[in-house]
Structures are given as C-alpha cells and as structure tokens.
C-alpha positions as CSV (number, residue, x, y, z in Angstrom):
1,X,44.8,132.7,-69.0
2,X,41.8,135.0,-69.2
3,X,38.9,132.8,-70.3
4,X,35.1,132.5,-70.4
5,X,33.1,129.4,-69.7
6,X,29.5,129.1,-70.8
7,X,27.7,127.7,-67.8
8,X,24.4,127.8,-69.6
9,X,23.3,128.8,-73.1
10,X,19.5,128.4,-72.9
11,X,16.6,130.8,-73.0
12,X,14.2,131.5,-70.1
13,X,12.7,128.0,-70.3
14,X,15.9,126.0,-70.9
15,X,16.2,122.9,-73.0
16,X,14.5,120.4,-72.9
17,X,11.2,122.1,-72.1
18,X,9.4,119.9,-69.7
19,X,6.2,119.7,-71.7
20,X,7.8,119.3,-75.2
21,X,8.6,116.3,-77.3
22,X,10.1,118.1,-80.3
23,X,13.2,116.6,-81.9
24,X,15.6,119.0,-80.0
25,X,14.0,118.4,-76.6
26,X,14.0,114.6,-77.2
27,X,17.6,114.6,-78.2
28,X,18.5,116.7,-75.2
29,X,16.9,114.1,-72.9
30,X,18.6,111.2,-74.6
31,X,22.2,112.3,-75.2
32,X,22.3,115.9,-74.0
33,X,23.9,117.6,-76.9
34,X,21.2,120.2,-77.0
35,X,20.6,120.2,-73.2
36,X,20.8,123.9,-72.2
37,X,20.7,125.4,-68.8
38,X,19.8,129.1,-68.4
39,X,22.3,131.5,-69.9
40,X,25.2,132.5,-67.6
41,X,29.0,132.7,-68.0
42,X,32.0,132.4,-65.7
43,X,35.1,134.5,-66.2
44,X,38.5,133.5,-65.0
45,X,41.2,136.3,-65.1
46,X,45.0,136.1,-65.0
47,X,46.7,137.1,-61.8
48,X,45.3,137.0,-58.2
49,X,41.7,137.8,-59.3
50,X,38.9,135.5,-58.2
51,X,36.5,134.3,-60.9
52,X,33.1,136.0,-61.3
53,X,29.9,135.1,-63.0
54,X,27.5,137.1,-65.3
55,X,23.9,136.3,-64.2
56,X,22.7,133.8,-61.6
57,X,19.6,131.9,-62.9
58,X,17.7,129.0,-61.4
59,X,20.3,126.5,-62.6
60,X,23.1,128.1,-60.5
61,X,23.5,125.2,-58.1
62,X,23.9,122.6,-60.9
63,X,26.1,124.9,-62.9
64,X,28.5,125.1,-59.9
65,X,28.4,121.3,-59.6
66,X,29.2,121.0,-63.3
67,X,32.4,123.0,-62.8
68,X,33.3,121.3,-59.5
69,X,33.1,124.6,-57.8
70,X,31.7,125.2,-54.3
71,X,31.4,129.0,-54.5
72,X,31.8,132.1,-56.6
73,X,31.8,135.3,-54.5
74,X,31.1,137.9,-57.2
75,X,28.2,138.2,-59.6
76,X,27.4,140.7,-62.4
77,X,23.7,140.8,-63.2
78,X,22.2,142.0,-66.5
79,X,18.6,142.4,-65.4
80,X,16.1,141.1,-62.9
81,X,14.2,138.5,-64.9
82,X,13.8,135.1,-63.2
83,X,16.1,133.3,-65.6
84,X,18.9,135.7,-64.7
85,X,18.4,136.0,-60.9
86,X,16.4,132.9,-59.9
87,X,19.6,131.4,-58.3
88,X,20.2,134.3,-55.9
89,X,18.5,132.7,-52.9
90,X,20.7,129.6,-53.3
91,X,23.8,131.8,-53.7
92,X,22.8,133.8,-50.6
93,X,22.5,130.5,-48.7
94,X,26.0,129.5,-49.8
95,X,27.3,132.9,-48.6
96,X,25.6,132.3,-45.3
97,X,26.9,128.8,-44.7
98,X,30.5,129.7,-45.9
99,X,30.5,132.9,-43.9
100,X,31.4,135.1,-46.8
101,X,29.8,138.3,-48.0
102,X,28.8,138.1,-51.6
103,X,29.3,141.0,-54.0
104,X,26.5,141.6,-56.4
105,X,27.2,144.1,-59.1
106,X,24.3,145.6,-61.2
107,X,22.9,148.9,-62.4
108,X,21.0,150.9,-59.8
109,X,17.5,150.1,-61.1
110,X,18.3,146.4,-61.4
111,X,19.5,146.4,-57.8
112,X,16.2,148.1,-56.7
113,X,14.1,145.4,-58.3
114,X,16.2,142.6,-56.8
115,X,15.9,144.2,-53.4
116,X,12.1,144.4,-53.7
117,X,11.8,140.8,-54.8
118,X,14.3,139.4,-52.2
119,X,14.5,141.9,-49.3
120,X,16.5,139.6,-47.1
121,X,19.4,139.2,-49.5
122,X,21.3,142.2,-48.2
123,X,22.1,140.2,-45.0
124,X,24.4,138.0,-47.1
125,X,25.7,140.3,-49.9
126,X,26.8,143.8,-50.8
127,X,25.0,145.5,-53.6
128,X,27.4,147.5,-55.8
129,X,26.2,149.7,-58.6
130,X,27.7,149.6,-62.2
131,X,26.1,152.8,-63.5
132,X,29.5,154.4,-63.6
133,X,32.3,152.3,-65.1
134,X,33.8,149.8,-62.6
135,X,36.8,147.4,-62.5
136,X,36.1,143.8,-61.9
137,X,38.5,140.9,-62.1
138,X,41.1,143.1,-63.7
139,X,38.6,144.2,-66.4
140,X,37.3,147.7,-67.0
141,X,33.5,147.2,-67.1
142,X,31.0,149.5,-68.9
143,X,27.3,148.9,-68.6
144,X,24.4,150.3,-70.7
145,X,20.7,149.8,-71.1
146,X,19.4,147.9,-74.1
147,X,16.0,147.2,-75.5
148,X,14.5,143.9,-74.5
149,X,11.4,144.3,-76.6
150,X,8.2,143.1,-75.1
151,X,10.1,142.3,-71.9
152,X,11.2,145.9,-71.2
153,X,14.9,146.4,-70.8
154,X,18.1,144.6,-70.0
155,X,21.7,145.7,-69.6
156,X,24.8,144.8,-71.7
157,X,28.4,144.8,-70.5
158,X,31.6,145.7,-72.4
159,X,34.8,144.5,-70.7
160,X,38.3,145.7,-71.6
161,X,41.7,144.6,-70.5
162,X,45.2,144.8,-71.9
163,X,44.0,145.7,-75.4
164,X,41.3,143.0,-75.6
165,X,37.6,144.0,-75.7
166,X,34.5,141.8,-75.5
167,X,30.8,142.3,-74.7
168,X,28.0,140.2,-73.2
169,X,24.5,141.1,-74.6
170,X,22.2,138.2,-73.8
171,X,18.8,139.8,-74.0
172,X,18.3,142.4,-76.6
173,X,16.4,143.2,-79.8
174,X,15.9,146.2,-82.2
175,X,18.9,148.1,-80.8
176,X,19.0,151.8,-81.6
177,X,22.2,153.6,-82.7
178,X,23.1,154.7,-79.2
179,X,22.6,151.2,-77.8
180,X,24.8,149.7,-80.5
181,X,27.7,152.2,-80.0
182,X,29.5,150.2,-77.3
183,X,29.4,147.1,-79.4
184,X,31.7,148.4,-82.1
185,X,35.4,147.5,-82.1
186,X,35.0,144.2,-80.2
187,X,37.3,141.2,-80.4
188,X,34.4,139.1,-79.1
189,X,30.7,139.4,-78.8
190,X,28.4,137.0,-76.9
191,X,24.9,137.7,-78.2
192,X,21.5,136.2,-77.4
193,X,19.5,134.7,-80.2
194,X,16.5,132.7,-79.1
195,X,15.4,131.3,-82.5
196,X,17.0,130.7,-85.9
197,X,14.1,132.6,-87.5
198,X,11.3,133.6,-85.2
199,X,7.9,133.9,-86.9
200,X,6.0,135.6,-84.0
201,X,4.8,139.2,-84.6
202,X,7.7,141.5,-84.0
203,X,5.9,143.5,-81.3
204,X,5.6,140.4,-79.2
205,X,9.3,139.5,-79.2
206,X,12.2,140.2,-76.9
207,X,15.4,138.7,-78.3
208,X,17.1,138.7,-81.7
209,X,16.8,135.7,-83.9
210,X,19.8,134.5,-85.9
211,X,18.7,136.1,-89.2
212,X,18.4,139.5,-87.6
213,X,21.6,139.0,-85.5
214,X,23.6,138.4,-88.6
215,X,22.4,141.6,-90.1
216,X,23.4,143.4,-86.9
217,X,26.8,141.8,-87.0
218,X,27.4,143.0,-90.6
219,X,27.3,146.5,-89.1
220,X,29.1,145.8,-85.8
221,X,31.9,143.6,-87.3
222,X,33.2,141.9,-84.1
223,X,36.2,139.6,-84.5
224,X,34.3,136.6,-83.2
225,X,30.7,136.1,-82.1
226,X,29.1,133.3,-80.1
227,X,25.3,132.9,-80.0
228,X,23.7,132.1,-76.6
229,X,20.3,132.2,-74.9
230,X,19.0,129.7,-77.4
231,X,15.5,128.0,-77.2
232,X,14.5,124.5,-78.3
233,X,14.2,125.9,-81.9
234,X,17.9,125.7,-82.2
235,X,19.5,122.3,-82.9
236,X,23.3,122.5,-82.3
237,X,23.8,119.4,-84.5
238,X,22.6,121.4,-87.6
239,X,24.6,123.6,-89.9
240,X,22.8,126.8,-90.2
241,X,25.3,128.3,-92.7
242,X,26.1,131.1,-90.4
243,X,28.4,133.9,-91.5
244,X,32.1,133.6,-91.0
245,X,33.2,134.3,-87.4
246,X,29.9,133.1,-85.8
247,X,29.5,130.0,-83.7
248,X,26.9,128.5,-81.5
249,X,27.9,128.3,-77.8
250,X,27.3,125.1,-75.8
251,X,27.2,124.4,-72.1
252,X,30.7,123.9,-70.8
253,X,32.4,125.5,-73.7
254,X,35.5,127.5,-72.6
255,X,37.0,130.2,-74.9
256,X,40.1,132.4,-74.3
257,X,39.6,136.1,-73.7
258,X,42.8,137.3,-75.4
259,X,44.1,138.0,-78.8
260,X,45.5,135.1,-80.8
261,X,49.3,135.2,-81.3
262,X,50.3,134.2,-84.8
C-alpha cells in the first residue's frame, strides 16, 4: 500500500519546549499525547520502491528508532532551516557506517545552502536537484517555492501517482496565486499550522495558523487535510471545531495515499 507516516508533527522547537510548563508541555511530559518531534514524514510506495523521507530534522535518529528502522537511503528536503536538516550529520554517519551512498533531493538553492553549512556531507551522499520535475518512489514530484514569511522561503512538493495527488507544504504563509496553483485538485494536503490563532504581528510570522489555513482551504478544496508543524499552542486533546475534512496529525499516524474504494 502507498502510505505516509508522520514521524514528527512539531514546529521548530518541538513539544514539550524544554523551558515551558504550560498545560500542553506538561501533558506531553506526563503521557505524551502532545509530544511532538520536528516535522517529517516517511513514504512507503507499492512495488519494489524503497521508502523515502521528507525532511531530516534533529529528531531523525529517534524517529528511526520509533519505526524500528536502521536506515532510509533517500531524503527529500523542503528548505535548509535547522528543524528540517539538523539530522543530516547523523544520517551521513549512518551512510558511512553502512557503506551506502545517500540520495538527497532538494531544489538547487537549498542544496547550495546545505553544502555551505555541511561541506563534508558530499562524501557520503549524492545531491540531486528537484528544480525540474523528478520521479521518486514511483511518484512524479513537482517542487515550487513558497513564502515562509519572516523566515524567507521554503519549498512545497506535489506528488502524483496512478490518479492520486497529494502535497506537502509544512512551512508557508500568505501564499500568492501562483504559489497556490499546484495545491488545487488534491486528494490530500499536509499543511503546516503552528498555532490555532496566532496573535503576533503578521510581519513577524512565518507559518499559517489554523484560522487562516481554513480560509485557504475553502479556496483550495482538497479532499482531506492534515495539519502538522504544530507548536505547544495546539492541544491535540481539544476539539477545535475544524471544518469537515481537516484533522490534526500526530506522531506515528499512518494514512493511505490512495483513493478510497466504496
């Protein structure tokens, strides 16, 4: 079965935040319902294809342990912020010890930033550009640049296979018409929403909140949406009265990437 597993659904700081004693962080320490590692997903595809990950944050090692996996050879990276690439040194070390050459896919400018931050990584992996459409794990993959607000830019990915289309857009806000275009006609959208309703001044922000996201979704109309990249503002125990077809993702959740047969 083609399926997606949420390895992490947290924002840049994760949950619990080490300095915080709010109700959500306290619950995360006690029972773990709200415990969230940094956002990343694992995709398993039908056939002979090996699984691949989107993003490789600082929780990569423990995310692999959670899944009982010793290695994933292929990564797709959205942008070069620490919460999305902080696990690359550990991944490279795994490549070295296992004697495999990792495959890191990303847009050209993201690769350039990663190379400048970790110049030794190329000894253990191949860098492969996604600026033109690629095929990965049996999926046709299209990448495009999206506004990341105060934090600059990120990239989103639209993946299509056998009549099923889904997209991963973890770090975006204030999308313009051209940036939204690849998000139409989706069976599934994974969208980052750091807060339920963020009160900080708009020019200081970098990711949609859930109020804004629902307005966006009224335009995009995907078949199903899962919110990810959530901060300690979000309590997964709460009913936020979200619109139909929207759910909060949680760490370890696995969902099918194929149309339901009625």
